[in-house]
C-alpha positions as CSV (number, residue, x, y, z in Angstrom):
1,X,4.9,8.8,0.9
2,X,7.9,10.7,-0.3
3,X,8.7,14.0,1.2
4,X,11.7,16.3,1.9
5,X,14.2,13.5,2.1
6,X,14.3,13.2,-1.6
7,X,16.4,16.3,-1.8
8,X,20.1,16.4,-0.9
9,X,20.8,17.8,2.6
10,X,22.2,21.0,1.1
11,X,18.9,21.6,-0.8
12,X,16.6,20.6,2.1
13,X,17.2,23.6,4.4
14,X,15.0,26.0,2.4
15,X,12.1,23.6,2.6
16,X,12.2,22.5,6.2
17,X,10.2,25.4,7.6
18,X,7.4,24.7,5.2
19,X,7.5,21.0,6.1
20,X,7.3,21.8,9.8
21,X,4.2,23.9,9.1
22,X,2.6,21.0,7.1
23,X,3.5,18.6,9.9
24,X,1.9,20.8,12.5
25,X,-1.2,21.1,10.4
26,X,-1.4,17.3,10.2
27,X,-0.8,17.0,6.5
28,X,2.1,14.5,6.9
29,X,0.2,12.0,9.0
30,X,-0.2,8.4,7.8
31,X,-3.2,6.1,8.2
32,X,-3.6,2.4,7.8
33,X,-6.8,2.7,5.8
34,X,-8.0,-0.5,7.3
35,X,-11.6,-1.3,8.5
36,X,-12.7,-1.7,12.0
37,X,-15.8,-3.8,12.6
38,X,-17.6,-5.3,15.6
39,X,-18.6,-8.4,13.6
40,X,-15.2,-10.1,13.1
41,X,-14.4,-13.4,14.7
42,X,-12.4,-13.5,17.9
43,X,-8.7,-13.0,17.2
44,X,-7.6,-16.1,19.1
45,X,-9.9,-18.3,17.0
46,X,-9.2,-16.7,13.7
47,X,-5.4,-16.6,14.2
48,X,-5.3,-20.4,14.5
49,X,-6.8,-20.8,11.0
50,X,-4.1,-21.4,8.4
51,X,-4.4,-19.4,5.2
52,X,-4.5,-21.6,2.1
53,X,-5.9,-19.0,-0.3
54,X,-2.5,-18.2,-1.9
55,X,-1.0,-16.8,-5.1
56,X,2.3,-16.4,-6.7
57,X,4.4,-13.3,-7.0
58,X,7.5,-14.1,-8.9
59,X,9.1,-17.1,-7.1
60,X,7.1,-16.3,-3.9
61,X,4.0,-18.0,-2.6
62,X,2.0,-15.5,-0.6
63,X,-1.6,-14.9,0.7
64,X,-4.0,-13.3,-1.8
65,X,-4.0,-10.3,0.6
66,X,-1.0,-8.5,1.9
67,X,-0.5,-6.0,4.7
68,X,0.8,-2.5,4.3
69,X,3.1,-1.1,6.9
70,X,3.3,2.6,6.0
71,X,1.5,3.6,9.2
72,X,3.5,1.4,11.5
73,X,5.6,3.1,14.2
74,X,6.6,2.8,17.8
75,X,8.0,5.3,20.3
76,X,11.7,4.8,20.9
77,X,12.2,2.3,23.8
78,X,8.5,1.3,23.9
79,X,6.9,-1.8,22.6
80,X,3.9,-1.6,20.2
81,X,1.8,-4.4,21.6
82,X,-0.8,-4.0,18.8
83,X,1.8,-4.6,16.1
84,X,3.3,-7.5,18.0
85,X,-0.1,-9.2,18.2
86,X,-0.7,-8.5,14.5
87,X,2.6,-10.1,13.3
88,X,2.1,-13.0,15.7
89,X,-1.4,-13.6,14.3
90,X,0.0,-13.5,10.7
91,X,2.7,-16.0,11.5
92,X,0.2,-18.3,13.2
93,X,-1.9,-18.2,10.0
94,X,1.0,-19.2,7.8
95,X,3.3,-16.3,7.6
96,X,1.8,-13.2,6.1
97,X,2.9,-10.9,3.3
98,X,4.2,-7.5,4.5
99,X,4.9,-4.5,2.3
100,X,7.3,-1.8,3.5
101,X,9.8,0.6,2.2
102,X,13.1,2.4,3.1
103,X,11.2,5.7,3.3
104,X,8.3,4.3,5.5
105,X,7.9,5.8,9.0
106,X,5.5,8.2,10.6
107,X,7.8,10.0,13.0
108,X,8.7,13.7,12.4
109,X,12.3,12.7,11.8
110,X,11.2,10.6,8.8
111,X,9.1,13.5,7.5
112,X,12.2,15.7,7.6
113,X,14.5,13.1,5.9
114,X,16.2,11.8,9.0
115,X,14.4,8.5,9.5
116,X,15.4,6.2,6.6
117,X,14.7,2.6,7.3
118,X,12.6,3.2,10.4
119,X,9.8,0.8,9.4
120,X,12.1,-1.8,7.9
121,X,13.9,-2.1,11.2
122,X,10.6,-2.3,13.0
123,X,9.4,-5.1,10.7
124,X,12.6,-7.1,11.4
125,X,12.2,-6.6,15.1
126,X,8.5,-7.7,15.1
127,X,9.2,-10.8,13.1
128,X,12.2,-11.8,15.3
129,X,10.0,-11.4,18.4
130,X,7.4,-13.6,16.8
131,X,10.0,-16.2,15.9
132,X,11.5,-16.1,19.5
133,X,8.0,-16.8,20.8
134,X,8.2,-20.1,18.8
135,X,4.9,-19.3,17.1
136,X,6.2,-20.2,13.7
137,X,6.2,-24.0,14.4
138,X,8.8,-25.7,12.2
139,X,11.5,-23.1,11.6
140,X,12.4,-24.9,8.4
141,X,9.0,-24.5,6.9
142,X,9.3,-21.6,4.6
143,X,5.5,-21.3,4.3
144,X,5.3,-20.3,8.0
145,X,7.7,-17.4,7.6
146,X,6.5,-13.9,6.6
147,X,7.3,-12.7,3.1
148,X,8.6,-9.1,3.2
149,X,8.7,-6.7,0.3
150,X,10.5,-3.3,0.5
151,X,11.2,-0.4,-1.8
152,X,14.0,1.7,-3.3
153,X,13.3,5.4,-3.4
154,X,14.4,7.2,-6.6
155,X,16.2,10.4,-5.5
156,X,18.1,13.2,-7.2
157,X,21.5,12.0,-5.8
158,X,20.9,8.4,-6.8
159,X,22.2,8.3,-10.4
160,X,24.2,5.1,-10.7
161,X,23.8,1.3,-10.5
162,X,25.9,1.3,-7.4
163,X,23.5,3.6,-5.7
164,X,20.7,1.0,-6.1
165,X,23.0,-1.8,-4.8
166,X,24.1,0.3,-1.8
167,X,20.4,1.1,-0.9
168,X,19.5,-2.6,-1.3
169,X,22.4,-3.6,1.0
170,X,21.2,-1.2,3.7
171,X,17.6,-2.4,3.4
172,X,18.8,-6.0,3.6
173,X,20.7,-5.3,6.8
174,X,17.8,-3.5,8.4
175,X,15.4,-6.3,7.5
176,X,17.9,-8.9,8.9
177,X,17.9,-11.1,5.9
178,X,20.5,-12.5,3.5
179,X,18.3,-11.9,0.5
180,X,15.2,-9.6,0.2
181,X,12.1,-11.4,-0.9
182,X,10.8,-8.7,-3.2
183,X,12.7,-5.4,-3.9
184,X,10.7,-2.7,-5.7
185,X,11.3,0.7,-7.2
186,X,8.8,2.9,-5.4
187,X,7.9,5.1,-8.4
188,X,9.2,6.4,-11.7
189,X,12.2,8.8,-11.6
190,X,10.1,12.0,-11.3
191,X,11.8,13.9,-8.5
192,X,13.5,16.8,-10.3
193,X,13.9,19.8,-8.0
194,X,16.1,21.5,-10.7
195,X,13.7,20.8,-13.6
196,X,13.1,24.6,-14.0
197,X,16.8,24.9,-14.9
198,X,16.5,22.1,-17.5
199,X,18.0,19.4,-15.3
200,X,15.5,16.6,-15.7
201,X,17.4,13.6,-17.0
202,X,15.6,10.3,-16.3
203,X,17.5,7.5,-14.5
204,X,14.8,4.9,-14.8
205,X,16.9,2.6,-16.9
206,X,19.8,3.0,-14.5
207,X,17.6,1.9,-11.7
208,X,16.5,-1.1,-13.7
209,X,20.1,-2.1,-14.2
210,X,20.5,-1.6,-10.5
211,X,17.8,-4.2,-9.9
212,X,19.5,-6.5,-12.3
213,X,22.8,-6.2,-10.4
214,X,21.0,-6.8,-7.0
215,X,19.3,-9.9,-8.5
216,X,22.4,-11.5,-10.0
217,X,24.4,-10.8,-6.8
218,X,21.7,-12.7,-4.8
219,X,20.8,-9.7,-2.7
220,X,17.2,-10.1,-3.7
221,X,15.0,-13.0,-4.7
222,X,12.6,-11.0,-6.9
223,X,12.3,-7.5,-8.3
224,X,9.3,-5.2,-8.9
225,X,8.3,-1.7,-9.6
226,X,5.6,0.7,-8.3
227,X,3.3,3.2,-10.0
228,X,4.3,2.2,-13.5
229,X,1.7,2.7,-16.2
230,X,1.3,0.1,-19.1
231,X,3.9,1.8,-21.3
232,X,6.7,2.0,-18.7
233,X,6.0,-1.4,-17.1
234,X,6.3,-3.0,-20.6
235,X,9.6,-1.2,-21.2
236,X,10.9,-2.3,-17.8
237,X,9.7,-5.9,-18.4
238,X,11.6,-6.1,-21.7
239,X,14.7,-4.4,-20.3
240,X,15.0,-6.9,-17.4
241,X,14.0,-9.9,-19.6
242,X,17.0,-9.2,-21.9
243,X,19.3,-9.4,-18.8
244,X,17.8,-12.6,-17.5
245,X,15.7,-11.0,-14.7
246,X,11.9,-11.5,-14.5
247,X,9.7,-8.6,-13.4
248,X,7.6,-10.0,-10.5
249,X,5.3,-7.1,-9.6
250,X,4.0,-3.6,-10.2
251,X,2.4,-1.9,-7.2
252,X,-0.3,0.7,-8.1
253,X,-3.3,2.4,-6.6
254,X,-6.4,0.3,-7.5
255,X,-9.9,-0.1,-6.2
256,X,-13.5,-0.4,-7.3
257,X,-13.7,3.4,-7.7
258,X,-10.1,3.9,-8.7
259,X,-10.1,2.1,-12.1
260,X,-10.4,5.0,-14.6
261,X,-7.1,6.8,-14.1
262,X,-5.1,4.3,-16.1
263,X,-5.1,1.7,-13.4
264,X,-7.4,-0.8,-15.2
265,X,-5.3,-0.6,-18.3
266,X,-2.2,-1.1,-16.3
267,X,-3.7,-4.1,-14.5
268,X,-4.7,-5.6,-17.9
269,X,-1.3,-5.1,-19.3
270,X,0.4,-6.6,-16.3
271,X,-1.8,-9.7,-16.4
272,X,-0.8,-10.1,-20.1
273,X,2.9,-9.9,-19.1
274,X,2.6,-12.2,-16.1
275,X,3.5,-9.3,-13.7
276,X,1.5,-9.5,-10.5
277,X,-0.2,-6.2,-9.5
278,X,-0.1,-5.3,-5.9
279,X,-3.0,-2.9,-5.1
280,X,-2.6,-0.1,-2.6
281,X,-5.5,2.2,-1.6
282,X,-7.8,-0.9,-2.0
283,X,-10.4,0.8,0.2
284,X,-10.0,4.2,-1.6
285,X,-8.5,5.6,1.7
286,X,-11.4,4.1,3.6
287,X,-14.3,5.2,1.5
288,X,-15.2,1.6,0.5
289,X,-15.3,0.4,4.1
290,X,-18.8,1.9,4.5
291,X,-17.8,3.9,7.5
292,X,-17.0,7.3,6.1
293,X,-20.6,8.4,5.6
294,X,-23.6,8.6,8.0
295,X,-25.9,8.1,5.0
296,X,-24.9,4.5,4.6
297,X,-28.0,2.4,5.2
298,X,-26.0,-0.4,6.7
299,X,-24.8,1.7,9.6
300,X,-26.6,3.7,12.2
301,X,-25.5,7.3,12.9
302,X,-24.3,6.2,16.3
303,X,-22.2,3.4,14.7
304,X,-20.7,5.8,12.2
305,X,-19.8,8.5,14.6
306,X,-18.2,6.0,17.0
307,X,-16.2,4.3,14.3
308,X,-12.4,4.9,14.5
309,X,-12.5,5.4,10.7
310,X,-15.4,7.9,10.6
311,X,-14.6,11.3,9.3
312,X,-15.5,12.9,12.6
313,X,-12.9,10.9,14.5
314,X,-10.3,10.5,11.8
315,X,-6.7,11.4,12.4
316,X,-6.3,12.4,8.8
317,X,-5.1,15.8,7.9
318,X,-7.6,18.6,7.2
319,X,-6.6,18.5,3.5
320,X,-7.4,14.8,3.3
321,X,-10.7,15.2,5.3
322,X,-11.9,17.9,2.9
323,X,-11.4,15.7,-0.1
324,X,-12.8,12.6,1.6
325,X,-15.9,14.5,2.6
326,X,-16.6,15.4,-1.0
327,X,-16.2,11.8,-2.1
328,X,-18.3,10.5,0.8
329,X,-21.2,12.9,0.5
330,X,-20.8,14.8,-2.8
331,X,-20.3,18.4,-3.4
332,X,-22.9,19.0,-6.1
333,X,-20.4,19.9,-8.7
334,X,-17.5,17.5,-9.5
335,X,-19.0,14.8,-7.1
336,X,-22.8,14.4,-7.4
337,X,-24.9,14.6,-4.2
338,X,-24.7,11.4,-2.3
339,X,-21.1,10.7,-3.2
340,X,-20.3,7.0,-2.9
341,X,-23.5,6.1,-1.1
342,X,-25.2,4.4,-4.1
343,X,-22.3,2.1,-4.6
344,X,-22.1,1.3,-0.8
345,X,-25.8,0.2,-0.9
346,X,-25.0,-2.4,-3.5
347,X,-21.8,-3.5,-1.6
348,X,-23.7,-3.7,1.6
349,X,-26.4,-5.9,0.1
350,X,-23.8,-8.3,-1.3
351,X,-22.0,-8.3,2.1
352,X,-25.1,-9.1,4.0
353,X,-26.0,-11.9,1.6
354,X,-22.6,-13.4,2.1
355,X,-22.2,-12.7,5.8
356,X,-19.2,-10.5,5.1
357,X,-18.2,-6.9,5.7
358,X,-18.3,-4.2,3.1
359,X,-14.5,-3.9,3.4
360,X,-14.1,-7.7,2.7
361,X,-16.2,-7.3,-0.4
362,X,-14.0,-4.4,-1.5
363,X,-10.9,-6.6,-1.1
364,X,-12.4,-9.7,-2.7
365,X,-13.3,-7.6,-5.7
366,X,-9.6,-6.8,-6.3
367,X,-8.6,-10.5,-5.9
368,X,-11.2,-11.4,-8.5
369,X,-9.6,-8.9,-10.9
370,X,-6.2,-10.7,-10.6
371,X,-4.4,-8.4,-8.2
372,X,-3.2,-8.7,-4.6
373,X,-4.7,-6.0,-2.4
374,X,-2.3,-4.4,0.2
375,X,-4.6,-2.9,2.8
376,X,-2.9,-1.3,5.9
377,X,-3.5,-2.7,9.3
378,X,-2.2,-1.7,12.7
379,X,-3.9,-4.2,14.9
380,X,-4.6,-7.9,14.8
381,X,-8.3,-7.2,14.7
382,X,-7.9,-5.2,11.5
383,X,-5.6,-7.9,10.0
384,X,-8.0,-10.7,10.8
385,X,-10.9,-8.7,9.3
386,X,-8.9,-8.1,6.1
387,X,-8.1,-11.9,5.9
388,X,-11.8,-12.5,6.0
389,X,-11.9,-11.6,2.3
390,X,-10.0,-14.9,1.6
391,X,-11.3,-18.4,0.7
392,X,-14.3,-17.2,-1.2
393,X,-15.0,-15.3,-4.4
394,X,-17.6,-12.9,-5.7
395,X,-19.6,-14.1,-8.7
396,X,-19.2,-12.5,-12.1
397,X,-22.6,-11.1,-11.7
398,X,-21.7,-9.5,-8.4
399,X,-18.5,-8.0,-9.9
400,X,-20.5,-6.6,-12.8
401,X,-23.2,-5.1,-10.5
402,X,-20.6,-3.2,-8.4
403,X,-18.6,-2.0,-11.5
404,X,-21.8,-0.7,-13.1
405,X,-22.8,1.1,-9.9
406,X,-19.3,2.5,-9.5
407,X,-19.3,3.7,-13.2
408,X,-22.6,5.4,-12.6
409,X,-21.3,7.5,-9.8
410,X,-19.8,9.8,-12.4
411,X,-16.4,10.2,-10.7
412,X,-13.2,8.3,-10.1
413,X,-11.1,8.3,-6.9
414,X,-7.6,9.7,-7.3
415,X,-6.5,10.3,-3.7
416,X,-7.0,12.9,-1.0
417,X,-4.9,15.7,0.3
418,X,-1.3,15.2,-0.5
419,X,-1.8,11.4,-1.0
420,X,-2.6,10.9,-4.6
421,X,-2.8,7.9,-6.9
422,X,-0.7,9.5,-9.6
423,X,1.6,11.9,-7.7
424,X,3.8,12.4,-4.7
425,X,4.4,15.4,-2.4
426,X,8.2,15.8,-2.6
427,X,8.9,18.8,-0.4
428,X,9.1,21.4,-3.1
429,X,5.7,20.5,-4.5
430,X,3.8,17.6,-6.2
431,X,5.4,15.5,-8.9
432,X,3.2,13.4,-11.1
433,X,3.8,10.2,-13.1
434,X,1.9,8.9,-16.1
435,X,-0.4,5.9,-15.9
436,X,-0.6,5.6,-19.7
C-alpha cells in the first residue's frame, strides 16, 4: 500500500518519526492473504498440469486466477527459495499472471520511501532464474511465459504526462522487458498533503494522457486502472477511447463479503464496458479461507491454532488483528455475534461436496462473477492451492446460496487496520476514494 513515499523528500521528514513508530508496532507489515491447507496435491504433481482455464485481459491471455506480489521480499544477497519454487511452478503450468507495482516491497526502506521498484526487480530476477532453468520449454511459446502487470503511483510531484512516461520507463527497465504487459494507475489522484491550504487539483486526466503516451510509444501493451468506481472508470474509458487506447482492466477490492461498498456496481459497469476486473482481497484478508475462527465447524481447534493464517499465529499488525477478530467472531454491535461463521458453514458444505477447499470456493465465486481474483501467495504450495479453483465452476444455485448467506450477515467487509478497500494510508493520514 501507499505510505510516506508519496510525499516529496522535503515534506517527508516531519512524518518519518511517526512512520518508524508504526513500523515498530507492526502496522506496516504486509501479508499474502493466501490459504494454507494440508489437503492440496503434491506440488510436483500439480505443477506439471498445464492451466487451460484462461481469460482475456486486453490483448493478454492469462489464467483465470492471478498472483499478487505485495508481500514478496528477499533479504539482500540471499535467495528466497520459496518464491523461486513458486515462479518455477507457475511457469511449468503455463506461465502465470503476476501483479506487482513500483511501490511494492515489505522492507523498512520501502516503508520510508527509499525502496521504489524493489518487488519489480525481484519479479524480473525470479522469472529470469526460472527461464535459465529451462523450465519454460519452447522459449518462443508466449503462452509459457509469465504475464506481469505493474502499477504507476499517483504522487504530489507527478503532475505531467512526462512523469508517467518516466515512471513507466523505470518500471520497464526493472522488469527487464521491452514493453510492459499491463500498466495500471494504482488509485485515483487522492494524495493531497496540502489540501488544507486549498491545493487539491486532480491530475487524473493527466495520468490518463500519460497512459496514452506510453501505449502509443510501445512502452506498454495494455493499460489499466485501480480502485476506480463506476463513474470514474466510465470517464477514463471514454477518455482513452477517443485517443485510440482501450482500457483493459480495473483492479478493485472484491469478495463474497465485499460487494456492498460500490464494488458490485463497479464490476457490473466494467462488464458492460468490456473492462476486466482484477479482484484484490478475494479472501477478505483471509476471513474467507475458513481459518480465522475456531468456531468454524470444518476445522478443529487444534487445526485452527496451528494454521499459519490463524489469528493467534498471524503476523498482521495489532490494528489489523483487532478488526479481523471482530469480523471473524462478531462484536455484538456492528458485527453480530458469530461474525462470518454462518457464511463459512455454507461455504464448507459446498467445498466438501466438491472436494475443494473453502478458499478455492471463495476464488471460484469471483471467477463466476466475471472477475479475475488476485490472491497473494509466497510459496508454491499456496500458489497450487489457489490454482485448485480453476477448471470447474460453482452452479448458479450455489452462488445464490452463498450470496444470500453473506447478505444475511448484516455487515460488509471494508478492510482491516490501515489496509482498506476504499482508502490508503499515505503518511499524513488516510485518504479515501469514491466507489460510486
